[in-house]
N, C-alpha and C positions, 0 to 999 in steps of 0.2 A: 799490502805493499805492491804485489804483482799487478793488481787492478790499476793502481795509479801509474805504474810503469807502462802498462798496456795503453792506457789512454794518452799518455805523453808520447808514446811511440806512434800511435795512430795519427795524432795531431801533426807530428813532424813529417810522417810519410805523406799525408795529404798535401802539406806545403811543398815537399820535394816533387811530388807528381805535377803540381801546378807550375813548376819552373822548368823550362826547356833545358835539357842537360845532355845534348849529344856529346859523344866522345870528343875531347879537346875543347868543348864549349861549356864546361861545368862551373863557370864563375859564379852563377847565381845560386846553385845548390851548395857550393862550397861556402858561400857567405851565410846561407841559412843554417848550415851545420855549425859554423862558427858561433852563431847566435844561440844555438842549442847548448853548446859548451858554456857560453857566458851565462845563460839562464840557470845553469846548474853549478855555477861557481867552480868550474873546472878549467884550469889553465890549459891552453892549447897552443899549437904551432901550425903554421901553414907553409907548404912548399908547393909552388905552382897551384894546382887545384886539389892538392892532397892536404887533408886536415887531420891532425893526429894529436894524441895526448898520452901522458904517462900517469899511472896510478900515484896516489899521494905519497905512498911509502916506498917508491921506487928505490932500490938499493943495489948499488954496484956489487957484482959478485954472485947475485942470485940468477938462476935461469930465467929467461924472458919468454913470455907467452904473448904472441901477437894475435889480436882480434882484428880481422880485416874484411871489409866488403867494399863495393864500389857504388858510386852515385851517378855514373854516366849511364846513358841509355842508347839503344839503337833508334833509328828514325821510325815513326809509326808507319805500318804498311797500308796499302790502299784499301784493304778490306775492313778497316775500322768503320763501325757504325756509331760508336760513341765518341765523344770528344776526348782525345787522349790526354789532354792536360786539365780535364775537369774531374777531380777526385770526388767520387760519390759512392755511397754504400747502397746496394740493392740486395735484398735477401741474404744478408750477412757477408756479401762480397764487396770488397773495396776495389773499384775499377779505376784504371788509369795507367798510362805508360810508365813502366818501371816499378809498378807496384809489386810484382812477383819477382822480377829480375832487375836488380836484387834489393829493391827498396825495403821489402819486408825483413830480409835478413839484416840489412844495414841498421835499421832502427831498432831491431831486437838486440843486436850486439851493442849498440849505444846504451840501451836500457840495462843490459848486462854489465857493461863497464861502469855505469853510474852506480849500480847496486854494490859493486865490489871496489869502487874507487877509494874508499877510506878503510878498506879491510885491514885490520891490524896484523902486521907481520905475516903476509901471505908467503906461501912456498915459492910462487912465481911472481916476478914483476909482470905487470900488465901494460901493454901498449894497445890503444885502439887507433886504427888508421882507416879513415873514409877516403878512398882513393879514386883517382880519375883514370880514364882511357883504358878501362878493362875491355870494353867491347871491341876496341880497335887494336888491342895489344900495342898501344902507342908508347912513345919514348918517355912520356912525362907522368906515368902512373906509378904503380907500386914498385916497378923495377928501379926507377930513379930514386924513389924515397928510401929504398933499402940501403942506399949508399950513405944516407944521413942517419938512419936509425942505429941503435946499438945492435950487437949480434942477436939474432933471433934463434931460440932453441926449439920452439914449438909454435904451431899456428893453428888457429881455427879460421877457415875461410868461409864467409857467409854467402852461400848460394842456395837456391831452392832445391832441397833434397827431401822434402816431406819430413824433415827432422830425423831422417835415417843417416847412417854413418858412411859417407863416401870415403873409404879408406885407401882408395887408389883412383887415379884419374889418367886417362890416356893423354899422351903428348900429341903434337901435330907437326908434320912437315908438309909444306905445299911445294910441289915441283912444277917447273915449267918444262914441258917436253917438246922436242923438235924432231919431226920426221923429215928427213932430207930427201930431195929428189932433184930433177933437172927441169928448169923452167923452159917453156917453149910456146910457140903459137898453137892454139887448140886445133888448127886445121892440119897439122902435121903429126905423124906417128911419134909416140913417146912411150917407151917402155919403163920410164923412171918417174912416173907421176906420183908424187908423195901422197896425194889423196887416195889413190888406189891401194896404197900400202896400209891405210888406216885400219881396215877390217882385221888384218892379221895382228897389228899392234894392239888394237883394242881387245882382241881375244886373249892376247898374252896377259894384259893387265887384269882381265876378268878372271883368268884361270890361275894366276900366280898365287901361291900360298906361302906364308911365312911359317917356318917350322915350329917356332917356340910359342906356346900358348900359355897365357897367364891365368893363374887360378882366380884372381880377382877381376881381371879385365878381359879375359878371353883372347882371341887372336888379334893380330894387327889387321886393321881394316883399310883397304886401299880402294879408292873410288876415282874414276875419271869424271870430272865435273864440267869440263869445257873442252870443245874442239872448234878450231877455226882454220880456214885455209882459203886463199885466193881473194882477189879484189875485182877481177874483170872476167866476164863470161868467155872471152876468147884467149885467155892466157892461162896456161898451166903454171901454177906457182912453184917456186923452188923449195918451199917448205910448207908443212902442215904443223899446227901448234896444238898442244894439249895442256890442260891443267890437271894435275893429279893431287888429290887430297889423301894423305896417309895419317891415320890415327894410330899412334904407336903405343903398344903395351909396355909394361915395366920389365919385360924380358930383354928389351933392346934399348940402347941409347939412340937418339936421333942420328948421330953420326954412324952408328951401325947400319941403320936403315939406308942412309945416303950411300954408303960404300957398297952395300949389297945390291941396291937397285941400279946404281950407276954401272956396276959390273954386269948385271944380268938382263936389264931391260933392252928391248929391241929398238930403242931410240935414245937420243941424247937427253939427259935430265940435269936440270940445275935447281938446287933447293933455294927457295926464297929466304929461309931462315932455319937455323937449327937450335934456336934458343928455347923453344916451347917443349921441354921434355916432359915425360910422364912423371907422376909423383905418387908417393905412397907413405903410409905410416904402418909400422908393424902391428899386427892384430893383438899382440900381447902388450902393447904400450898402455900405460895406466889411463890415458885419456880415452882410448878405445874401450878398454875394459870397463871404465866408469859408464860409458854410454851403453854398453851391452847390459850392464847392471840396471840401467834405467829402462830396459825393454827395447832399446834401439837395435836395428839390424845393420850389420856391415854389408857393403856392396861395392862394386867397382863402377865408376862413372865414365860414360863414353864422351862426356862433354868437357870442354876446356874452360879453365878459369885462371885467376891469378895464382893458383897453386903452382902453375908452371914456372913462376918467377922465383919460387922459394927453394932453398937448398936444404932446409930442415924438415923433420917430420911434420906433416900437416894433415888436418882433417877437414874435409868439406862438409858443412852442416848448416842447414838453415830452413826456415819455414817457406812454404810455397812448393810448387810442383814444376820441375824443369820443363815438362811438356807444354806448359803455358807460356814459356819464355818466347819472346819475339812473335807472338801470335796477336791477331786482331782482338780488340776489347780485352786486353790483359787485365787480370784481376788476381787478388789474393783474398782468402777467407780471413775475416777478422779473428776468428777462433784460431787460425793457424799462427797468427802473431802472438796471441795470448799463450798458446801452447809452446811456441818457440822460446819466448822469454823464460817461461817456467823451466823448460828442459835445459836451456843454457845455464840458468842459475844453479839448478840441481847438479848439472855436470861439473861445473867449476867447484861447487861445494865439496865434491869428492876428491879433488886434487889440490885445492888451495890450502 
């Protein structure tokens, strides 16, 4: 049975790779996923480019487990030497854009859902959701679909984790920073040049430490990623601008971080969004314990996913390796998909 599921998953993944599906442009892959449900005689629904389905014995009043991954991709970078939309296998590796992030996890979860679709009297209702706009945190992805779905009690989010248990995930706040000064002609003295204030400001960001360290996620990580100032060689600008990327652990809410930095930082800071909070699942949750029983290792993930959109306990778990995501000549091992489907099935067998 697992061999058939693997071959079906690989065939679907090859098709998805061959269809361009940048964030907010996933119409083609959504249609292909629709045909997969049709071929498996599974009724489905679609909202924008999100395609989803319920298990056959979905019963009101039972807790609901969401299986979720995304079918959008980033754009291929300039270092590609292989055709990003030509899926092909070399030495056991399936190459192609989106193969690792997160096509392998998506098709493995679809295989899992089809395996348990007609499971008699499961403990959990199952919902599978192949969603859009994950890479861009867009408005028409999982976040919008959650308004349509029934309440979710538990979730498995398919992302490349080498099938280890990402029991926590850092949140994200991006700040626009402004260092103010006085504009003037470059020929005249100016003791309030905002550019000359930058070294002290950058040193502050480099040295600032958040007190609370998470057991799963470690410390909050703050990084200045962009600096810009001035447009003309003979004009001192009134402002210098910074972009600050803050990866938030589960000891702080995003609003806690905003309040702290706006109070302490040596420049004005404005958050772009506070919606991408950290997420976690208790280590003693039955889903995590089932994974540990299968030889999987819990860890904290530094990367962001659609887990940030969920308010319920959620586990990030999937085939592939996060370090391959967004790299040139992206690939996933065929054996990783086979292993992923097997572990997914055995995991749910423990709790359904």
